[in-house]
C-alpha positions as a printed Julia matrix, in Angstrom:
163×3 Matrix{Float64}:
  -8.58  -40.04  78.89
 -12.31  -38.86  77.43
 -12.68  -37.92  73.63
 -13.35  -34.38  75.32
  -9.37  -34.0   75.74
  -8.49  -35.19  71.71
  -8.34  -32.41  69.35
 -10.1   -33.79  65.68
  -7.63  -32.11  63.15
  -9.97  -30.99  60.13
  -8.71  -29.73  57.16
 -10.21  -29.09  53.65
 -12.25  -31.0   52.15
 -11.79  -32.15  48.3
 -14.83  -30.11  47.13
 -13.97  -26.98  48.63
 -10.55  -26.95  47.26
 -12.06  -27.12  44.0
 -14.7   -24.78  43.73
 -11.75  -22.16  45.37
  -9.7   -23.2   42.21
 -12.23  -22.37  39.71
 -13.17  -19.41  41.27
  -9.48  -18.26  41.64
  -9.27  -19.85  37.49
 -12.36  -17.53  36.46
 -11.02  -14.34  38.6
  -7.52  -14.75  37.23
  -8.88  -14.94  33.2
 -11.42  -11.75  33.31
  -9.58   -9.81  36.13
  -5.76  -10.06  35.56
  -5.78   -8.43  31.93
  -7.32   -5.54  32.93
  -5.18   -4.72  35.55
  -1.95   -6.1   34.33
  -2.61   -4.26  30.92
  -2.99   -6.27  27.87
  -2.0    -4.57  24.18
  -5.0    -6.66  22.66
  -7.78   -5.8   24.91
  -6.56   -1.95  24.31
  -6.32   -2.49  20.36
  -9.78   -4.06  20.5
 -10.81   -1.25  22.69
  -9.1     1.69  20.36
 -10.95   -0.09  17.52
 -14.66    0.23  19.25
 -14.25    3.97  19.81
 -12.56    4.67  15.75
 -15.89    2.29  14.64
 -18.1     4.79  16.72
 -16.42    7.86  15.6
 -16.41    7.16  11.96
 -20.35    6.02  11.93
 -21.28    9.05  13.9
 -19.4    11.15  11.28
 -20.91    8.93   8.53
 -24.11    9.35  10.03
 -24.01   12.83  10.28
 -23.1    13.48   6.62
 -25.84   11.47   5.37
 -28.49   13.5    7.78
 -27.39   16.54   6.39
 -26.94   16.86   2.69
 -26.23   20.34   2.31
 -23.0    20.53   0.32
 -21.0    23.0    2.26
 -20.95   20.77   5.44
 -18.4    19.62   6.69
 -18.33   15.84   7.71
 -14.43   15.04   7.81
 -12.3    13.08  10.62
  -8.25   13.52  10.43
  -6.15   10.51  11.48
  -2.3    10.74  12.57
  -0.18    7.96  14.55
  -2.44    8.69  17.74
  -4.98   10.7   17.49
  -8.28   10.65  15.44
 -10.6    13.59  15.34
 -13.06   15.64  13.85
 -11.92   19.52  12.87
 -13.39   22.46  15.16
 -16.74   22.48  15.51
 -18.24   24.34  12.5
 -15.64   24.17  10.34
 -13.84   22.11   8.09
 -10.15   23.75   8.16
  -7.37   23.53  10.29
  -6.47   20.07  10.57
  -7.82   17.61  13.77
  -9.18   18.99  16.99
  -8.16   17.15  19.8
 -10.97   18.66  21.92
 -13.27   18.68  19.79
 -16.83   18.83  21.68
 -18.58   16.44  19.28
 -17.19   13.4   20.49
 -15.42   12.72  18.06
 -12.02   12.26  19.51
  -9.93    8.65  19.54
  -6.72    9.82  21.29
  -4.37    7.11  22.01
  -2.75    6.79  25.5
   1.12    6.93  24.2
   2.29    6.62  28.31
   0.23    3.24  28.56
  -0.02    2.01  25.15
   2.66    1.83  22.34
  -0.56    1.08  19.65
  -0.7     3.74  16.35
  -3.65    4.49  14.12
  -2.32    3.35  10.43
  -4.84    4.18   7.75
  -4.53    2.33   3.98
  -6.88    2.83   0.82
  -7.71    0.3   -1.68
  -3.95    1.34  -3.23
  -2.2     1.06   0.02
  -1.71    4.29   0.04
  -1.49    6.03   3.75
  -4.2     8.88   3.74
  -4.69   10.93   7.02
  -8.28   12.26   6.86
 -11.84   11.01   5.47
 -14.62   12.59   4.44
 -18.25   11.18   3.82
 -21.28   12.22   1.13
 -24.71   12.42   1.83
 -24.61    8.67   0.31
 -22.46    7.82   3.01
 -19.32    7.03   1.08
 -15.61    7.9    1.8
 -14.13    9.97   0.1
 -11.0     7.71  -0.51
  -9.61    5.39  -2.62
 -11.7     2.02  -1.15
 -12.89    0.45  -4.5
 -12.14   -2.5   -2.96
 -11.73   -1.67   0.94
  -9.8     0.84   3.11
  -8.38   -0.34   6.54
  -7.41    1.6    9.66
  -5.14   -0.19  11.73
  -5.4    -0.32  15.47
  -2.59   -2.52  16.78
  -3.75   -6.19  16.16
  -7.46   -5.06  15.59
  -8.65   -3.32  12.27
 -11.63   -1.11  11.0
 -12.15   -1.61   7.44
 -14.38    0.91   5.04
 -15.82   -0.89   1.41
 -16.59    1.41  -1.6
 -20.18    1.54  -0.78
 -19.97    3.02   3.31
 -20.24    0.08   4.9
 -18.0     0.63   8.02
 -17.03   -2.87  10.24
 -14.4    -4.7   12.39
 -11.93   -6.07   9.81
 -10.23   -9.24  10.93
């Protein structure tokens, strides 16, 4: 019998197996939580949206120093939103056209918003003056908790992600 009748068995080399395992490891770490849902990832995502809404409201207050203007956000357990456009009454408008709405998808996440001033008292609305300072008692720091993440507001008006 010649060598042409023998079948040569081949398998994967060690290098090919290691490369495959490394690729699978990277995919599982980066893509897995996005499909399975992660409360920590949701908390940081909502926190970033709250930061953007607060900073936008603060910047608008600093750019428009008219006394009658309203630069306010309402805060509930599952919604942070500005009032109806061009008004300052009536509470949060979940359809606010100024993109100042952060609404938690309660069917997908158990995260809630909790807003506390420097004394530990709950508050449900925050307004900014022309210097960008909050009307809340934020002498030390006010905090809006978003699940495991948080947004802090200093007495001088600094808005930042807090630990």
